[in-house]
N, C-alpha and C positions, 0 to 999 in steps of 0.2 A: 489744554486740557481736553477741551471738546474734541480735537484731532484724534487724541489717545483713546477716548472713549469710542469714537467712530471706528477707528482701526480695530479696536477690541471686539467689537460687535461684528464687523465685516470678517475676522478670523473665525469667530463662532459659527457664522453662516456658511463660510467656506467648509469648514470641517464638517458641519452637518450635511452639507451638500455632497463632499467627498465620501462621507459615510453612506450615504443614501445611494451614491453612484457605485459603491462597492458592494451592495447587496444585490444578490442574484435570486431569481425565482427557480426552484427545482421542482420538476414534474416527474411523474412515472407511474407505474403500476406494481402492485404487490401481488405476487402469486404463491401457490404452495407447488411442491414437486411434481404434482399431476397437472401443472399449468392452470389450476383453478384460481381464480381472483379471490382475494380475502377482504371482504368488506369489514369496515371496523377495526383495521389494523392501525397501530399507534406509530406515528412518525414523529420524533423529537429531535430538537437541536441540542446536542449534548452539551452540558453546562449552562443551559438557559432555560426560560420558561416557555419558549416558542414551541409549538407542536400543532399537529392535526391529526386527524383520522381518514382513513380512506373512505371512498363512497360506495355505493352498492355494487359498482364495477371494478373496485379495487384501485380506483385512481386517487392520486393525491397530489397536492400543489403546496408548496411551502417557501416563503422567503428565508434565505440564510445568508450570513455574511459571507462574502467572496474570501478565498484563501483557505484558512485553517479549520473551516466548519466540518463537524462530523455528524452524520444522521444516525440516530438509534431507532432500529425498526423492530417491533416486537408485535406478537399475537398470541392470545392464550392457547396453550398446547404446541406451540411451535419455539424454535430456538430464537433468541435475540441476535440481530445483526448489528454491527456498526460499520458504517461506510463513510470514507473520507470523500468530501464532495469536491474539492479541488476547483476546476473551472467547469465542471459538468453542470449541465441544466436539465438532462434526461437521464434519471436513475430508475431502472426497474430493478426489483428485488425478488429473489425466490428464497422463501424461508423453507428450511428443513424442519423435520419433526424434532420436539424437544426431547434429548436423549437423557435427560437426568434420571429416569428410572434406571438406565442401564449403568449410570456413573454412581448411583446411591450405594452406601456400603450396608451390606448384610451381614449378620453375626453368624459365624461358621464355629465348630469346635475349635477352641483355644485359638481364636483369632477372628479376623473380618475380611471380606472380599468384595469388591465392586460385584454388583449383581450381574453386570454384563459379562463378566469373566468366570460366572459360576458354572461347573461342568457337571454337577450333580443335580438330584431332584430334591429341592428345597422349596417348601411352600412358605410363603410370608403372609401373615395374617394382618389386615389393616385393624388397628385398635382403636379408631378415632371414635366409633360408636359406643365403646365401652361407657363414656361419660353419660351417655343418654339410653342406657339400658340396665335393668335391675339385675346385674351380673354378680353373682357371689363367688364364683371359682373361675381361675384361668381357662380350665377346660371349656366353660360354656362360650368363650370368645371364639372358639375353633368350630363350633356347630354350623355346619352348611357353608363355611368359608374356605374350606381347602379340599381339593380332589384328593381321595384316597386315605382321608382322615375321617373315620366315621365315630362321631361322638354321640352316645346315647345316654339317655337319663334313665337308669332302671329303676329308679324310685324318686317319687316327688317329696319324700321326708325331707324337711330341713337339715341342711348339714350332710346330706347323704352324697358320697362320691359320686362322680359320672364315670362312665366307661368309655375309654378311647381304643380304637383300634386302626393302627396304621398299616394300610395294605393287608388287611386281614389277620386273623389270629395264627400265630406261629407255634403255640404249645398247648398242651392239655393240662398239665400240673404245674409248669414252671412260670406261669405269670405271662400276660399279654398286654399289661399297660406299658406304655413308653416310659423312658427315663426323662425326667425333667432337670434341666440345668439352669438354675437362677443364678444370674450373674457369676457364674462360673462354678457354682456348688451344686453337685448332683444330688437329687432327690426323687423320692417316689410319691410324694404327697405335696400338693400346692393348695389345698384347702384353706389354709391359713395365710395365704399370700392375698394382699389386698389388691385387687384388680385395677383399681385406680392408680397404683403405683406403677403399672406396667407401660413401658415404653414401645416394646417390640416382641413379636413372637414369630420365632422361625421353627419350622418342622422339618427336620432331616429324615427324608422318607426312604431314601435307598441306601444300601450298604456302603457305598463308596463315600457318601457323605457322613454316615453315623459311624463308620469303622474306627475312627478316632476315638470312639468310647468302648471300643471292643466288647468285653464280655457282658456289657449291660445294654447293648443298643440294638438286639434282634427285632424289638418291638418298635423301633423309631425312637428319635429323640427330639424333645420340645425344648428349645432354647428360649428362656425369658429373660429379657434384659429390663431392668427398672430405670425409671426416670432419674436425671442428673441435673444439677443446677447448670445454668449458662452464665458464662462470664459476662459482668456489666449489665445483667438483665435481671435485677432483683424483682420479684413478683410473689404475690399472695393469691392463693386460689382457694375457694370454697365451693363446694358442691354438695347438695342434698336432694333426697327424693323421699317421697312416702306414697305408699300404694296398698291395694287390697287385692286378694286372689280368692278365688272360688273354684268350684269344680267345673271342669270344662265338659263333663258329661255325666249324666245320672243314669243308673241302672235300676230300672222300676221292678219293684217286688209286689207281691200279693197284699191286697187290703185285708184288713181282718176278717171280714166275711168269706173272701176267697180262699184266705188261709184255713179258716174253720172247714169249709167245704173240702179242701184237699186232705186236710187231716182225718175228717170223717170217713172219706173215701178211702183211706189207708187202715181204717179200723181204730181210730183214736177218737175218743170222746172229747170233741172241743166245741165249746160255745163262745159267743162274742159277749163279753160282759160289759160293764161300764167303763173299764179302764184299758185303753188302748193306746198304742204308741207308734208313732212315724219314726222309725230308727234312722232313716237317712236324714231327716232334719235334726235328730239329736245328735248324731254323730258328725256330719258334714256341716262344717260352719264357714264363715269368712275369715280367711287368714290376712295377716298384715305384715308388711314389710318396709323397712326404712333404712337410710343410710345418710351419714354425715361424715363429710372428710374436709379436712383443711390441711393446706401443705404451704410451705416457705420454700423459695429456690432463688439462688443469685450466687453472687461472690465476685471474685476478680479473675483476672488471667491466671494467677497462680493458686487460687483457693477458691472452690466452689462447694456449694453445698444444697442439698435437697432433704428437708425434713417434712414428715407427713404424720398424720394421726387421723384414725377412723373410727367411727362406731356403726356396725351393722347389726340389724335384727330382723329376723324372719319367723314369723308366727304361722305355722301351718293350718291348712284347712281341716285338720284332726286334731283337736286339743288333746294333750298339752304340749304336742311336738312344736320344738322351737329351736332356733339356733340364734345364739347372740355372740358377736366378736368385737373385742377391742384390739386395734392394732396400731403399731407405731413404727415407723421406719426413718432412718438417717442414713443419706449416702454423702460420702466426702471425697474430694478430689484435691490432692494438695501436691504442689511441685515444691518439694523440699530444697532441692538443687536443680540446677540445668540438667543433670544426669540422673535424679532420683525422684520419682513420681510415687505417691502413695494413694491407694483406693481403698475406701472403707465402705462396706455395705453391712447394715446391721437391722434387723427387724425383730420385733417382739410381738407375739400375739397371745390373747386370752380369750378362748373360745368356750362356750358352754352349750352342750347339746342336751335337749330333754327329748326322750325317745317314746314311741308307742309300738305296742307289739303287731307285727303284721306277718305276711308271708306264711300263713297257716290258716286252719279253718276255724269254725266258730266253736267247737268242742275244745280246742286249745286256747280259747279266750283271746283269739287274735281280732283286732278291732274292725278291719274292713269286711272280712267275710262274716265277722259277728254282726256287723251292722245290716248286712243282707240277710243273714239266716236267722236273726232273732225273732221269735214269735211276735207279731203285732198284736196280740190279743193279751199282753201282759204290760204293767206299767214298768216304770224306771226303777222305783224302790218298792220294798215290801217290808213287813214288820215281822220280827222274829221274837219269841218270848224271851230269849237269853240275850240275844246279840243286840236287839233293838233295831234301829232302820239299817238295812242291809240292801244291797244291789239285787234286784230281782233276778230269779234263775228260771230257765226253761221248765215249765210245769211238767213237761213229758220226759225230761232228761236231767236227772239229778247231777248237780254239779256244774251245769253249763250257765255260767253267769251271763248276764247282758253285755253288750259292748263297752258300756260305760264303766264297767268293773275294770276292763283292760285300759282305759283311759285314765280314770281318777282313782283307782284303787292303789295303784303304785306311786310312791314318791321316788323319783329317779332324775339324776342329773350326771352328765360326764362333762368334766372340766379338763381342759387342755392349757397348758402354758409353754410356749415354744419360743426359743431363740434361735435365730437362723441368721447366717451372715458370714462374712470373710473379710480379710485383710490382705491386700495384694500390694508388693513393692515392685516397681520397674526400674531396673537400673541399665542405663544406657552404657554398655562397656566400650563400644566403638561406634563408629558410623554404621547405622543400619543393623546393629547386633545389640539385642536386648535380652536381658537376663530377667525373668519374673519369677518371684516365690510368692505362693498364694496359699494362705492358712485359712480354713473355713470350719465351721461348726455347725451342728444341727442338734439341739437339745430339745427333748419333749418330756414334759411332765404330765402324766395322765392319772386322773382320780376318779372312780365311778363308785357311787353309792346308791344302793337299791334298798327300798323298804315297802313292804307290803302290807296293807291294812290288816289288823289282826281279826276285825270284826265283819266288815262289810263285804269282804269277798270270800267266796268258797275256799279257794286255794288258801288264803291268808289264815283262814279259822282252823281248817284241817277237820279231820274225822273226830267229832265230839270235841272240838276245841283243842285237839292235841298240838296243833301247829302254834297258834296264838301269836300271829304274825311272822313274816320272814325278812330276812335282810342279809345284804352281803356288800362287801367293799373290795374294790380292786385299786392298788397303788403300782404304778410302773414309772421306770424312768428309762429313757433311751438317749445315750449320748454318742454321737458320730463326730470324728474329727477327719479333716482332709488336709493333706499337704502336699502340693504340688510345686515342681520346680522345672520350668522351661527356659529354653535358650531359642530365640527367634531371630534369624538374620534376613534382612531384605536388600536386594540390589537391583538398581535399575540402570540400564545404559542403552544409547540408542534406542532401538525399538524392542529390547528385551526386558523381561521382568522376572525375577528369580526370589524365591523365598524357601527358607529351610526352617523346620521346627524339630526341636527333640526335647525330650523330658523324662522325668519320673514323676510317679505319683503314688502315695500311699492313702489308703482309707481305712479306719477301723471303727466298728459299732460294738457297744457294750449295753445290754439290755438287761433289766430286772424287773421282776414282778412278784407282787405278794397278793393273795386272795383269802378272804375269811368269810364265811358264812354262818349264819345262826338263826335261831327261832326263839319263841316265848319272849316277847317284848312286854313292856309294862302297859297296864290296861289304859292309862291316861292319853298314851299316844303322843306325848309331848317330846320324848326323845326317840328319834328314829335312827340314830346312827348304831353301828354294829357293837359299839361298847355297852348298849343297853340290852343285848341279847342274854337270856339267861343260860342259853346252851349254844356252844359252839358246834356246828354239825360238820364242817369241812374247814380245812386252812391248808395252804401250801405256799412256798415260794419257788420262783424260778429264775434262772440266770443264764444268758447265752452271749456269745460274742462272735464276730466274724472279722475277717482282716483280708484286705485286697492290696497287693503290690502290683504295680503296673509300669511298662516302659513304652513310651510312644514317640513316633516320629512322622514327619510329613514333608514332601517335596511338592513345590508348585512352580511351574514355568509357563509363560505366555510370550509369544512373539506377535508384537503389534495388536494385542487383544484380538488376534486372528486365530492362531494356533495355540490350544491351551492344554495343560496336562497336569494332573494331580495325582500323587501316590501318597497312601497312608499305610502305616503299620503299628500295630498294638500288640503288646504281649501282657497277658494278665495272669497273675497267680492267685488263687482263692484258697483260703482256709477250709471252705465248705466241702472240698473234694480230698480225697485220700492221696498220699505221697505216691507220685508217678503220673498222676492224672490232673494235678493242680493248676498246671500252666495250660493256657489256650493262646492261640497266635491267630492273630486277625487281620490280614492284609487286605487293601484295595487299590484299585487304580481307576481313573476316569480321565476322559479327554473331550475336547469340545473344538469345533471347527465353526469360525464365524464365516459362513459363506458370503454374507453380505459385504464383506470387507475386500472379497476378491475383485480383481479387475474386470472379469466379465460380467459382474453384477452391477456396474456403476451406472448403466443405463437403465436399469430396472428401477424407475423412480418410486413406484408405489410401494416397494419394500424398504422399510426403514432399518430393519435389523433381522438377520436371520442366522440362527445358530444350531447346528447339529452336535448333539452329545452322547456319550455313552459311558457306562461305568460297570465294574464288577468288583464285589467284595465279600467279605464274610464277618459275621457278628456272632456273639454268643448270648446267652441268657443266664445272667448272675442272679438276678432278682427273686425268683420264684425257687430257688434252690433253699431247702431248709438248712439251717446253720450246721447241722450234723448229718446231713442227709448220707454220707458214706459210712457213718459210724452207728453202732447200736447203742441205745440209751436205756439204762436200767431204770426202773420205777421203784420208788421207796413207799412202803405202807407202814403207817404207825401201827403197833400192837401193844398189848398190855405190858407195861414194865415189869421186869423180873429182877431177882436179885441172885447173882449180879446181873447188871443190865446186859441185855442180848442184841440190842439195836433193833431198827426196823426190819420188816422183811423186804427182801430184795426180790423183785420180779424182773425177768429179761425183757428185752424189747419184743414189742408186738410185731415188728417186721425184721427181716433178715438184713443185717449189715451187708453193704456192697462196696468193697474197697475199689471195684473197677468202676463205679459210677464216673461219668465223664460230662463234658459240657454239652448241652444242645446247642449245635451250629447252624446258622441259617446263611446260605450262600445265595446272593441276590444278583442278578443281571439286569441293567436298566438301559433303555435306549430312549432318547427323548429329542425333541425339537421345540426351539422358541423362536416365535415369529411375531415381528412388529410391523405394521402397516399403516399407511396414511398418516405419516408423522406422528407414530404412536397412538393415534385414535382408535386403532383396533390391535389387539395382542392376542396371541394364541399360543398356547402350551399343550404339547401332547407327550405322554410317557407310556411306554410298554414295559412291563416288569416280569420276571420269573423268580420266585422265592422258593427255595427248598430247604428245609429243615431235617437235618440228619441227628441220629441219637436222641430221638424223642423220648422224654423222661415220663415213664408211666410206672404206677405201682401194680406190678404184675401179681396176681393171686397165686398162692402157693397152696398145695395139698395140705391137709389137716395133719398128715403123718410128720410134716417138717418142723412142726412146733412153732412155725410163724404163719401170720395171716397173709402176708405179702412181702414182696421184696422192690425196693425202688430200683429201676433199672432202665439203661438207654435200650428202648425196645421198639422203635418204630421211626417212621419217616413221614413228612407232612410237606404239602405243596400249595403255594398261592400263585396265581397268575393273574395279570389283569391289565386294563388300559384305563388311562386317566386323560381327561380334557379339561382344560380351562380357557375361557374365552371372556375378555374383558373389552369393553368398548366405550368411547365417550361419544354419547349420541348427539348432544347439544353442548356446546361450549360457547355461549354469548355472555355479554357483560352482565345481563339481568337473569339469564336462565342457564343453568347446567343440569345435564342428565347423564349418569355413568351407570352401566350395568356390568355386574361380575356374575358369570355362570360357571359352575363346575359340574363334572359328571365322572363317575368312577365304576367301573366293572371289575369285579374280582371273583374268581373261581377257587374255592378251597377244597382240597381232597386229601385223604389220608392214602397214601401211595403204599405204606407197608406197615404190617404189624408182626412182631416176632412172639414166640411163646404163646401168649393168649391171643386169640384171634379176635375177639369180641369183648369189649367193656361196656358196662351199664352204669348210668348215672341218673341222678335226680329221682329221689324218693317223694312221693307224695304221701301225706299223712293218711294211713288207713288202707293204702293199697300195697299189694305184693309186688306189682309190676314197676318197673322204672321206665321212665320215658324216653331218655336219651340213649342211644346206641352209638359205638364206636366200633367200626369195622373198615377194612380195606375197601377203596374205591368211593366210600361215603365222606361226607363233610362233616367238620364239627358242628354240633347243633341239629344233628339228625335226628328225627322223632321216630318212635319205633312202637308198633300196637297192632290192633286189630282194624281191619277195614269194614267200616259199618255201611251196610246197604239198605239202610231205611227201616221203618217199622213194619213189622207183619201186621196186616189189617185184620186179621182173625184174632190173633193172640195179644197183640198191643206190645209184644217183645222186640228188642232190636234183632236184626238180622245181621250176623256177622259173617263174612266172606270165607268159604273154604280155600284158602289161598293154595294149600299143597294138594287139594283135590283127592284127599284120602278118604272122603265120604263122612268126616265128622269135624265137628269143632273142638280145637285143643289149642294149647299154647304156640303150638308149631305152625299155627296159622298167622302168627304175628309177622309182620314185614314193615318196611320202611314206609312211612307216612308223609315224608316231605322234610324240608330243611329251614332252619331259621336264618340261613345265610341269604342276603338280599342278592338279586342278580345285578342290581346297579343303585347306587346312591347319588344324591344330587343336591344342589343348592343353588339360590340365585338371589343376589342381593341388588337392589336399585336403590340409587340415590338421586334425588331432584332437588334442585335449589332454585328457587325464584326470588330474586332480590335478598330479603332478610329471612324469608321462610323455607325450610329444608324439610323434606320428607324422606324417609327411607323405609323399605320393607324387604325382609328377608324370608324367603322360602326355604323349607328344607323338606327333603323327601326320600324314600326308601321303596323300592320296587322288587317283588318276587319273593320277599321272605315270609315264612310261615310263623305262626305262634301256636303254642298249645295252651288253651284257655282252661287251665285247670280250675279256675274258680267255677266254672260251669260244672264241674263235677258236683260241687256243692249247691248251685242254684238251679241246676236242672236235673239233679239225681233222683229226687223224690223217694229215697230210701229210709229216711228217718224223720224227725220232728222239725227240722230246720225250714224256716221260710224259704220260698222259691222266688225266682223272678217271674215276670208276667210271660215269658215264653212257655211257661208249663200250661197256661190256659187253652193252649192248643194240643194238649196231651190226649193220647188214646183213651176212651172210656167205655166204648162198646165195640162189639164186633162190627166190622165194615168201615169204622172210621179210617180215614186216609190222612196221614199226618206224619211229621218228622219227629214228633215228640212222643216216647213210648209211655206205657202205662206206669201209675205209682206203685210201687213194690216196697212195702216196709220191711225193713231188715235184709233186703236183697239188692245187691249193687251190681248185678249182672247186666242190667240195661245201661249202666254208666261205667262200663270197662274203659280203659285207655285206648281210644280208637281214633278213626279219621273223623268222628262225629264232633270231637272238641279241637280238631286242627283247623285253623282259620287263616285267611289270608290276611297278612299284618302289613300290607303295603300301605303307605300313607303319604299324604302330601300336606304339609303343616305350614300355616303362617307363623313363623316362629317369632318374629318380632316386627312391629311397625312403629315408627317413631314420626312425630310432627314436631319440629322445634322452630322457635323464632329467636333470632339474634337482634338485640337492640342496636340501633345505630350507634357508631363511634361517639358522635356528637351528643347523643343522649346519655351514654355510659359515662362520658366525662362530666356531663352535668350533675350527675348523683356520686361524682368521685369515684368511678370505675374504670378499669382499664377496658373491659368487655363484660357483656351480661347476656345470657340466653335463658330461656325456660323451654320446657318440652313436656310432651305427653307420650308414653309408650304402652302400648299392649303386647303381651308377651303369650305366646300360645294360643292366639286368638281365635283360630278354628283349626280342625284337623279333618281332612276328607279321607276316610278310610272305611272299608267293609268290616273292620274288626268289631266285635260285639261287647269287648270289655271296655274298661275306662281309658286305657292308652295303649296303643300297639308297640311302644318302646319298652315297656317295663319288663323286668326280669327278677323273678324271685330268687333264683340261684346264681350266684356271681362267683363263687369260689373257684370254679373249674372254667377252663377256656371251653369245654365241650358243652356246657350246659347253657344254652342260649334259648330266648325266646319262651319263656316259661312264666305264665301270669298265675299266681296262687294267692289271692287276696293281697296283692302288693300295694303299698300306699299310692294312690294315684297322683299324677302330675296335674298341677292346677293352672288355671288361667289368670294372669296378673295385668292389673292396670296401674300405671304408676305416673305421678306427676313431679317433676323435679326442675332445678335451676343450677346454673354454673355462672360463678361470677370471679373476676380477677381484678386484683388491686395494684 
């Protein structure tokens, strides 16, 4: 027995000795492709816990079992390599750049493609920071993030839409907003989309990438993909934030005594009594915004789900303006059979918007200019012997209510219910051949109710109480369906890849609207709906529809990811155009050459990837066309019934029908280069493009003898050309500290190259002025300002000096000339992300340079021609002969010193700290202790500061957004606010 035990122990010792004898020590150095050592690189023995890291000189030493051992060498930002050891004791390793970004899949029109094989100009926007910013609209995620994509916020009003220009404006009247495609369903409005549901955003900027959408793509395409469940990864996520907002900038106005002095100087008898009001404090307040979201995701290999719900509320800095939205989403992926997959995306939103009147002057009871112009020498309320407590009115101007009447006199709210989504079935017909049928809907129910107080407001009371309250109600429904059928074939062999797409799509919209207005409401004010009006003053109904039928195709081929080519074609037929012009044809072609894959580049180690690409294509503009633009529409007017009935009066169309109306067609050529260096630590993209729009749609004025006021006509040409640059860098990438920077800059030149028939068009009326601000003429850009040149103030008379431009010895309207343009010379953005252990800091800068703005608000706040209060700028006004100043004398009832002129044209260039965020991610061990998968908290400041010479509230605002020509006009527009937010994100 003892011998057996001794023998057993000896065998164990021998085995241990043999195992120890079979272990060898492997040494080496880890370098990158530039022969620089990599300290901190990880070296592991595959399948074991054994491992080490390289020292400061990139050296490592590790014991491995002799024979079948495999080393796994990795470093952040570089590829991971596996090396079989064998009998080697010295293994030096060179790590190349991590090319995951080249292999990641991006969404393109009707499909996906590896980023490295893209031959067109596509901007991908990182949406990771959406969770840590108070973003309400998808368009906000694009601000400052994509070169050539200019996102402006023309109004700070809660729920107001943002304006997006992809490589400049291409139209005057047919719309300039891009087409959105959300999970395969096209739409023009994404305000109801919950941004926390977004997985990715791709912007198709050039014609060759967007041509697959044909007649709807001349302004670019924004493809939005929402989140989906992942197999065997069940997760519950909750996020919330709460914040407040305030005025980013204040415009100072005269105090009561300064106002009284000005009025008395103008010949009005004004004294400062016991009741005064600071209207800035009464009108501008602290806003509040909050958001709560909960989502569930997970599933199996065959059935996956993503379900989310969110509550969003934004109360503005001017009461009662607010936006409240409830949203729900359900995305499902089901593999019914191995050859049949079903995808479902459905969302519902309920939004409510409360509005306040802006973009007008104090005389029209608009709130912003009302706050600046209300006399500080009056109180908020006054007493009337008949009406009781009313909002006070300007004592020098009958009927001018104070700004609180514009805020709290009306009871108004707009409610929208929207169902948006699609169901798509993918049938695998044969290997590589997939047939997809996609059916989508977009249903919107809109209701708006308005009621104006019958007593406290001048307009609600009417002359001698004749109005006794005003009210109206609007109800509309819009239903759009989409049915697409496509066949996609993919084939790979050796180094070849080929795919072909063909399909048809139909889309139809039906819209109806009803409107009713009335007055003379009950005195108790309890019922504020239109059914309580004693007199119906106006009522009508409307209905319209449009239909789009399309055929599309695409061929894609690449050899070894080295030589790449893509060709698209789409034919669109639209009901909006007359027979003979209904069809448009939109081809495109693009090609790419991966230079870095050529043999002669193999020794150029610092270049990781280098690709040259070029493309050409044509797009159309369907969205801005009126549904019956080619046809004349009669108007029906009610008249007193007769016996027998005679029917309504019929009035012919105000415009001349034009059966020859055609598409606006934009042709674009693009050349670009994509460069990745230093193992992907530095990437650079450059693009040059030329966009030419033909058959520009314009409403051409007709002589009075024609019986029509204008004719919609293809009557011009427009050009945009520009350069775009994007630079991304990984500045530091250590285990405890990472820092990345993304910078983009874009230059665009916009020019009208041809106008037919009418050579000059004028836009943008300012209330009370006969002159329009914007001019359209050959050689000028959209958004060109037109007026007189101001040469200062005459020190002897105090009047403005206007330049005699035509040198005829007199001052007349013929002296008006071009004063500048709202088009920027370039726009830019820079985003930085820094992470130290569990703390992350990010800050986004956004800027615009070279653009002008017409500060029409200063016509009111520096005009000194009536009883409105003025800004403190007028304290420098001319008062006596010999005064040297740039502010003219006060002239009651005379606007000659405040004509539309260069005096009010300002440099609107700006640099804005768009957002900055500090977040803290709790450690995994701590999160697990409180039963969480992960947890983080953050604070964000939005619009923290803006560096600009512009004197108004904000250089981005625009009072007129209906036309592509009217840019950069500030006329008492609701200002953009500064927000501070705290939030948290947790996962279970």
